[in-house]
N, C-alpha and C positions, 0 to 999 in steps of 0.2 A: 673539691675545694679551686674558689674562681679567684686567684689571685694574682695581679701582674706587678712588679718589681719594676720601676724606673730608677736611674741613677744620676747623680749628679757628680763630676769629676772636674779637679783642676788640671789645667793644661800642666803644670810645670810639675804634677808627680807623675813620676814614669808609669807608664801602660800597663807594662809587661807586669809589673811588682802589683800594682793595684787589680790588676786581674786577679791575679794569684790569691791576693787575700780576698779578695769577692770570692773566689768559688772556695776557699777551705771557710769564710763565715756562714755563706749561705747554707752549704752542705751540714752545717750545725742545728740549722734550725727545723730541720724534722718537718716541713712540709711542699705539697705540692704548691709550684708558681710558674709563672709563664716571665723570663728575665726581658725586659721590652727594651734595655738600656737606654738612650738618650730620646729616642724615640716615643714622641707623647703625644701622638695623633690619637687614639686611643682611651687616654686617659680619663679616669670617671666612668669608665664602662663595667668595670668588674666589682663584684663582691666586697673586695677590700683593693685599692693602688697604695702600695706603699711608695715613698719616693725614699733611695738608697743612697744618702750623703756618704760617697767613700773617702772624699779628703775635704780638708779645709780648704779655703779659698774658694768655695763655692758658693755664698753668699750671694754676691751679683748676677751670677748664673740664674739661681732660683728667682730673684729680684726680676729680671727680667723674663721668666718663664710667669710668672702670675697672675699679671691679666688674662693670659691664655686658656692656663686650667684653672680659673674660675669661672671663665664662661663655658668650661667644660663639665663641672661639678661643682654642687655648693654642699660636700660632704666635708670633712675637718682634714687636715693635711697631715696624715702621719709619715715622720721621718723616722725612716730606720738606719742606726748607726752601729758600725762595729767598736766604736772610739779609736781606731788605728787612724795615723797621716792626720790627726788633728779633725778630724769627721766629728767627733762631740761638739768640739769648740765652735764647730761649724753650726751645727745641727740647731744649738742652744741660740746662737743668733738669728739664725732663721724664725725659730720659734717666737724671743722677742720682739721682732718686728714682726711676725704674724698679730701677735698681741699688741700691738698698737696701732693695728689696723683693725683691730676688733674683729679678727680672724680666728676662728678656732683650729687646734693643732694640738700634737705631742710629738714627743720624740720617745722612739720604742730601743729601749739598750738598757742592756742588765744581762743578766745571767740566761745561761740558755733555755732553762726552764722557764724563767718569767716570758722571755722572748719569744718563745713558742708559743705560753698561753695567752700571751697579751696577743699575738697575729691571731692564733685559732679562734679566739672571743671577737676579734674585731672582722674576723672573716664572714662569722654568723650573724653578728649583727648587722652586717652589711646585707647578707643576703634576705634577710628579714626586710631590711629597709627596701629593696629593689621587691618584695614577692606585693609591700604594701602601698607600693607605689601603683597607680591607676587601676585599686581595689575601687569596687562599686559596691554600694552596701543600701539597703532600703530599710523606712520603717513602714511596715506592712499595718496602718490605720495609725493611729496616733497614740505618743506616750500614755500610761494609764494612767489615769486620775492622781491616784495617789503618790506619783512620781512628781512630786513638787519641786525638789531639789536636784534630779538629775535632766538639768539641760547642756544643752551642748551649743557648739559653735562653728557652723558649717565653715566657712572660710581659713578659721586656723584649723581645722581639720585635714582641708587642702590645702593648704600651703605647709603645713608642717609634716604631715604623714605622706599625702600626695593620695587621698581616701577622699571619693565623691558619696554622698550621702544624699539620696533622692528618696520620695515622698510616693509609696503607692496606696492607693484609698481602700481602706477597708470593704467596700461595696465590690469592688473589684477581684479580692480573693473570694469572695461570700457566693458570688455570680460564676464563678470556675469551680468552688466547690459544691452547689446547688446542680453543674453541667456535668460533673463527673461521676459516671456511671460508677454503682456500688458494684464491690468485686470482691471476691471469699480473699481474706486476708492471708499473710505467707504465716503470722503470728497466732498463737491459740494459749487460752487459756482456760483453767479447771472452773472459774468461775462462770454462772451462767451469766451473770449481768458485764462483765467485764467482755465474755466473749459475743456477747449483742453489741456492744459498743466498739469492738474492735473494725468491722467494717468502715463506721463512719471515721473511725481515726484512721483507717488508710487511705480515705475520699480526701480527707485534710492533707497527709502527707503529700499525696500526688497532685493535688491542686497548688501547695504550695511550689512544690518542685516546678510545674508548670511555671507559673509566677517568677520563678529564678529564671529560668530558660528564656521566658519573653524580654525581661529586666535585664538578660545578660548579667546577672547578680554573681558576685563573691559572699554575699552574705545577708541577713538580714535580723532585724528583730521586728517580733509582732506583738500586736493587743490581742492577745490570745484570750483574754477572759471574755471578749465580744462573742468567742464561738461557742459560749456557755449559754447562752439565750440565743444565738442565732442560729445553730444546727445541735444543740443539745450534745454538744463534745468538746473534746480540749486538744490541745494542738504537742501534747506532751510525744506522744509518741512519734509525730513527725519531726519535732525538733530533735529527739535523740538520735532518728537515722539521718536527716540531713547533716547532722553535724559530725556524724560516722564515714559520712559520702566525701567529705570535704568543704560543705560548706557551711561557714559561721551561720546558725539559729540561735535567737535570744529571745527571750520572755518579755512579755509586757511591756513593749514600745520602749524599751532601755536602752536609749543610744550609747552613752556612757559603758554600761557594760558591754553591749555589743561591740564597738571598740576595744575594750579591755580584751574579749576576748580575739579580735584579729590579731592584735598583736600576740595574744598567745598561741594563736596558730602558729602564724608565722616564724615565730620562732621554736614552738617546739613540736608543731607537726599536727597538734590536735587543740579543738575549739578552746577547752577548759568545763568547769561543772560552774555554773550560774548557779547560784544561790545567795542565801544570806544568813545572818547567826539566828541563831537561837537560842544559845544559852552562851553567856560568857565567863567566866573565872578570871578577874584580873587578877587574884592572888599567884591560881598557877598558870596562868597565859591558855589556860585550855578552854576548847571552843567545839560548840555544836552549830553543823550549818547545815541545812537543810534545802530542797525544793524538787520539783513532782518532775523533774527531766534531768538526764545526764545523757552525754555522748557516749553510744554504743561503743564505740572501739575505746571508752576510756576505762571498764568495766571487764570483771573480770568472770559475771555472770550478774545477769538481773530477771527481775520478775515483775509482774503487773499488778496494778492495783487501781484504785479508784483514785480520780485527783483529788488533793486533802479537802481544799476549800470547798468546794461543789459536792463532793461524792460522787460524782458522775464520770462518765468518760473513761480514759486509760492515762494512768498516771504509770511512771516508772522507778522501780526501787532497782536502784544498781547498786552494786557492791564491787569499790575499785581497789585496788591491791594496797594493802598497807605498806608506811612505810613515805619518805619525804616528800614533801609535797611542796607547794609556794603558792599563797594567797596573795591576789595583785587584784587594784584596781585603780584605773586611770578617770581622770576628772574629762567631764566632757569639752571644755575648754582646753584642755592639755596643760594646765596651770600646776598640776599637781598631779601626785600618785602614791599609793601606798601599797609597799613589797613587803612581804613578811616569810620568811622559812619557817617550815615546822616539820612535823610530821601527822601521818595517818594512820593513829591509833588503833583506831575499830571504826568498822561501819554499823549503825544500829537500824532500827525496824521498828520504831517507836508506832503504836495506832494515831496518836494525836499529834502530827505533824506531818509535813511535807515528805514525798515517799522516799527519797534517798537521803541518807542522814549520813555524815559523817562526824566522828570527833577527831580535832586536829590541837595538836599539841605545839603553840606556838615555839619557837626556838629562843626567840628572847619574849618573856613572859610580859615585858615592859609593854610591847607592842600593842597589847589587847586593850591598853586604856583608849588608845584609836579611835576604837568602835564607839566610846563611850564619851569622846571628847571633841572630836573632828572627823566622824566617818565622811567618806564620798559617798554618801546615798548608801541605799541598804542593801545591796546587791553586790557582792565579791564575786572574782573568778579562781577557782579553784584549778591548780594543774601540775601534774603528777612531777617529781625531781626536784632539785634544787637550783631556781634560775636567776637568783636577785641580782647579781650579778652582769649579768645579759641584759635581764631588764632594763637596769640602772643606765647600762651605756648605750640601750637605744632609746630611752625616753631623754634624759639629759645632754646626751651630745647630739641630738636632732631634734627634739620639742623646743 
């Protein structure tokens, strides 16, 4: 954990008594932290900075500190309080003042379990924000022609998340692919047409890896269908491998989905499965999601097939562990998002769909109607585990 705790204390209170309460209270939190006291010089440099309001009569002290703290951080102010020595009352007054100034803040107070959970969640989200800040992403080529609603706002993304998005021409990638020597791939397939396509798929992977290094990228989204005509192969294997290696790699030049995958990785450590719904049962909340690639570090096993739409190249049929999942999508202008928890019921392998197929039962079946009434594009991101609370905290308390 990377948590710093700063203190606010009125001079009217007995220092020895306050220190005793501080020791007892902080000992109940069950977290690792660094106690900074009244030295605020590095405030704003940690995953989570807490201001522990130890006593009443501290409102004026905070007001004097506020201009300095705002210069050091634009995160919400988190006021921790035990409730002893009128500290809760002071915290409420401070928070009210912040709200009047249209500054975000929150009082953290309650049972030991609640306070521990809240601090742990905020530290996790704060660490994700730090990972996102300074991230460099690219659109390789342009968004696919059919993504008519998947627009994005570079300035909003940069200002709110600290993510820079650049453009890399498709011609640059194709030049690198053609210069990349063919080599025997590490992967093997018993199907002759796939085994024949694997060297070319490996060539695309190496070329994309070169582009990532050349432009110092943390991730990209690729206009992948252009590869079908240009080099008679697909980027599915390359994206599956690069995502597993920690580089966010999306399909079809879909920027909102790339951003959703970047947020997913910052929170969970995996990029998530970019996919689109192929069937929705609004009465039961059961959905079928499918796509021809999935990060290899998200699956228990995988096998090769051809790319579904074209019937050529190498597609990935991945089998993810059944259990809790979250479906997520962030709009390209960050104006809204969709978050739904559910359960991966089973993986399927129908021949008439994109190769990785997941049957997901939404926890709230009513959320299925979102896809038919107000979807944020067609692609969504599936990640293992339930992360609704953390995603909501990251998006709505930052964007």
